[in-house]
Every structure is written in C-alpha cells, then in structure tokens.
C-alpha positions in Angstrom: 99.8 64.7 105.3 99.5 68.3 105.6 101.9 68.9 102.9 100.4 66.3 100.5 97.1 68.2 100.9 98.8 71.5 100.4 100.5 70.4 97.1 97.1 69.2 95.7 95.8 73.0 96.0 98.7 74.1 93.3 96.4 73.7 90.3 93.2 75.4 91.8 95.5 78.1 93.0 96.9 78.7 89.7 93.6 78.7 88.1 92.2 81.3 90.5 95.2 83.5 90.2 95.0 83.5 86.4 91.3 84.4 86.5 92.2 87.3 89.1 95.0 88.7 87.0 92.9 88.5 84.0 90.2 90.5 85.7 93.1 93.0 86.7 94.2 93.2 83.1 90.7 93.9 81.8 90.5 96.7 84.4 93.8 98.4 83.3 92.7 98.2 79.7 89.6 99.8 80.7 91.3 102.6 82.6 91.7 104.7 79.4 87.9 104.8 79.2 87.1 106.0 82.7 85.8 109.6 82.2 87.3 112.5 84.4 85.3 115.2 86.0 87.8 116.6 88.5 85.7 117.0 91.6 85.1 114.8 94.8 82.5 114.8 97.4 82.5 114.0 100.9 80.1 111.1 100.5 77.1 113.3 101.3 77.1 115.1 98.0 79.1 118.2 99.3 81.8 119.0 96.9 85.1 119.0 99.0 87.8 119.1 96.1 87.7 120.7 92.7 90.9 120.0 90.8 92.5 122.9 88.7 91.9 122.9 85.0 89.4 120.1 85.5 85.9 119.7 83.6 84.4 120.6 87.1 86.3 123.8 87.5 85.4 124.9 83.7 81.7 124.3 84.6 82.0 126.6 87.6 81.6 123.9 90.2 83.2 125.1 93.8 84.2 123.7 97.1 81.3 123.7 99.5 78.7 123.2 96.7 75.8 120.7 97.8 74.6 118.6 94.7 71.1 117.9 94.7 70.3 116.6 91.3 72.1 115.1 88.5 70.5 114.7 85.2 67.2 115.5 86.6 67.4 112.7 89.2 67.5 113.6 92.8 70.8 112.4 94.6 68.4 110.6 97.1 67.4 108.2 94.6 70.6 106.3 94.6 69.2 103.2 92.4 68.1 105.7 89.4 71.4 107.2 90.0 73.4 103.9 89.7 71.2 103.1 86.7 72.6 106.1 85.0 75.7 104.2 84.6 79.2 105.6 83.9 79.2 108.6 81.7 81.1 108.5 78.3 84.0 110.6 77.5 82.7 113.8 76.1 79.2 113.2 77.6 77.5 116.4 79.1 75.7 115.9 82.5 73.8 118.6 84.4 74.2 119.2 88.0 72.0 121.1 90.2 73.8 122.6 93.1 73.1 124.6 96.1 75.6 127.4 97.2 75.9 130.0 99.8 75.6 133.5 98.5 74.3 134.8 95.2 74.8 132.7 92.1 71.7 133.0 89.6 69.4 134.3 92.0 69.2 137.7 94.0 68.8 135.7 97.1 70.6 137.9 99.5 73.8 137.6 101.5 74.1 134.4 103.2 71.1 132.9 101.5 71.1 129.8 99.7 70.9 129.8 96.0 70.9 127.1 93.2 72.7 126.9 89.9 72.6 124.3 87.0 76.1 123.2 85.9 76.9 121.4 82.8 80.2 119.1 83.3 81.7 117.9 80.1 83.5 114.6 81.1 87.1 114.3 79.8 89.6 111.5 79.4 91.6 110.4 82.4 94.7 112.4 82.9 98.0 110.8 82.9 98.2 110.8 86.6 95.1 108.5 86.8 96.4 106.1 84.3 99.8 105.7 86.2 97.8 105.1 89.3 95.8 102.4 87.7 98.9 100.5 86.7 100.5 100.9 89.9 97.5 99.4 91.6 97.6 96.6 89.3 101.2 95.9 89.9 100.7 96.0 93.8 97.8 93.4 93.2 100.2 91.2 91.2 102.7 91.5 94.1 99.9 90.3 96.6 98.9 87.3 94.4 102.3 86.5 93.1 104.1 86.6 96.6 101.5 84.5 98.3 101.6 81.8 95.4 105.4 81.8 95.6 105.5 81.0 99.3 103.1 78.4 98.9 104.8 76.8 95.9 108.2 76.7 97.5 107.1 75.4 100.8 103.6 73.9 100.8 102.2 74.0 104.4 99.2 75.2 106.3 100.7 78.6 106.9 101.8 79.2 103.2 98.2 77.9 102.2 96.7 80.6 104.2 99.4 83.3 102.9 98.4 82.3 99.4 94.7 82.6 100.1 95.4 85.9 101.7 97.2 87.3 98.6 94.3 86.1 96.4 91.8 87.8 98.4 93.6 91.1 99.1 95.1 91.2 95.6 91.4 91.9 94.4 91.5 95.2 96.4 93.9 96.6 93.8 92.2 95.0 90.7 89.7 97.3 89.2 88.3 94.9 87.0 86.4 95.7 83.8 83.2 98.1 83.7 79.7 96.4 83.0 77.1 98.4 81.3 74.4 96.3 83.1 73.5 97.4 86.6 72.7 93.8 87.4 76.2 92.7 86.5 77.9 95.7 88.1 76.0 94.7 91.4 76.9 90.9 91.1 80.4 91.5 90.4 80.8 94.2 93.0 79.2 91.9 95.7 81.4 89.0 94.7 84.6 90.9 94.9 83.5 92.4 98.3 83.0 88.9 99.6 86.3 87.7 98.3 88.0 90.5 99.7 86.5 89.9 103.1 87.7 86.4 103.0 91.0 87.7 102.3 91.1 89.4 105.6 89.8 86.4 107.4 92.6 84.2 105.8 95.1 87.0 106.9 93.8 86.8 110.6 93.8 83.1 110.5 97.5 83.4 109.2 98.5 85.6 112.0 97.4 83.3 114.7 99.0 80.2 112.8 102.4 81.6 111.9 105.3 81.5 113.2 103.6 79.1 115.4 100.1 78.3 116.5 98.4 80.7 119.1 96.8 79.4 122.2 93.6 80.8 120.9 93.3 78.0 118.4 92.8 75.6 121.1 89.6 77.3 121.9 86.3 75.8 120.7 84.8 77.3 117.5 87.9 79.6 117.0 88.4 78.2 113.4 84.8 78.7 112.6 84.6 82.1 114.1 
C-alpha cells in the first residue's frame, strides 16, 4: 500500500522538480546581470571587507567605515532601501559614510568625520559567475539524488528524501531577479517557507531511516 502511494507521487515530484530547476536556470542566466561593488558589511552597515581593484576600493571605501546613507536614503529606512532595487551595471550610487579620523573635515584626531563616496557598479567578476554555476550544480545534485532514490525504490523513506532534496535544493537556486518589490517579497517568502519544509522533511527522514525511531510512537510527534 505504501509503495503504491509512493509511486503515485512520481508525476507531481517531476513537475515540481522541473519548476525548481527552471527557477535555478533563470537565476544562472541572470547571474551576469548582478552588479558588483566589491565590499561587504557586517549586517549592521559597517564595512568589514573591501576587495582589491573593486569599485568600492576605487571610490575610496575603507574597512571600518559606517554607512549612514545610500542615495539620500538613511540606512535605517530598510523599506525605502529595498525599494531602490538592484543597481544596474554602470550605475552610480552615493554612499555617505562615517569614519574615524580626518577625511573631508578638519575634525581632529580620533573624531568621526563624514564623506560622500560614489560607487560605480561593475559587472560580476568571473569568480562570482563560477560560484553561481557551482551553486546551481549543487542544487541539481540535491534535487536529482533525492528523486533518483525515490524513483528506484519508492518508499516512505525515499519519499521523505525526495522532498528533502527538493526543499534544500532551493537553497542553491538563486532564481531570477524581479524589479517589483512586491514580487521579490512574495518569491523570497515562498522560497524561505519551502526551504524550511526541506529541513523539516530532513528531520523526519532521520527519524524514519534506516529504521523508525521510538520517538515516532509518541503523540503529536509527526505534527511537530
């Protein structure tokens, strides 16, 4: 009975897998349009890395700079920053940064001064494109290996493995970029939910395989 039920999932699994792979392919195609700035922040708008010969270095950005403003928008206004969208290759955006020491003002030693830096976004370097392709291949491995196991041996465990591969494969599929902030929000939320389900299916698989664990006998375990 279980095998018949598992076999009946083949067509839906193939359809979902095809949609996910197309999503990943569109992301790889779009990788060449992703602008490159050459700096990283710590998540709190403080620059922690500036790559050599990058647009950020050419603009004068330095490690330790605190970004306060992007194109006239305070960084605290996260919605307005998000509405700016992804810059185009060749586009110039102005960053206002705070930096310890003398930059444009005679602020005195150790004082905080501000500077306006114009960053001209470049095309992605070859390394970034290679990483995009590598991520796509890893995503294919997650999706393909799970489906292969399910196809060869339909069972409860292989069904969970296929679902795990589909969910976690999305971690590596970047997907296309949407100009619309609403579409970006919706797609990002859906992908996040599917990835969370992927981890949930992985946990379920671990308590099912190679043999069911005692915890499955407890009430509400599967629901949890």
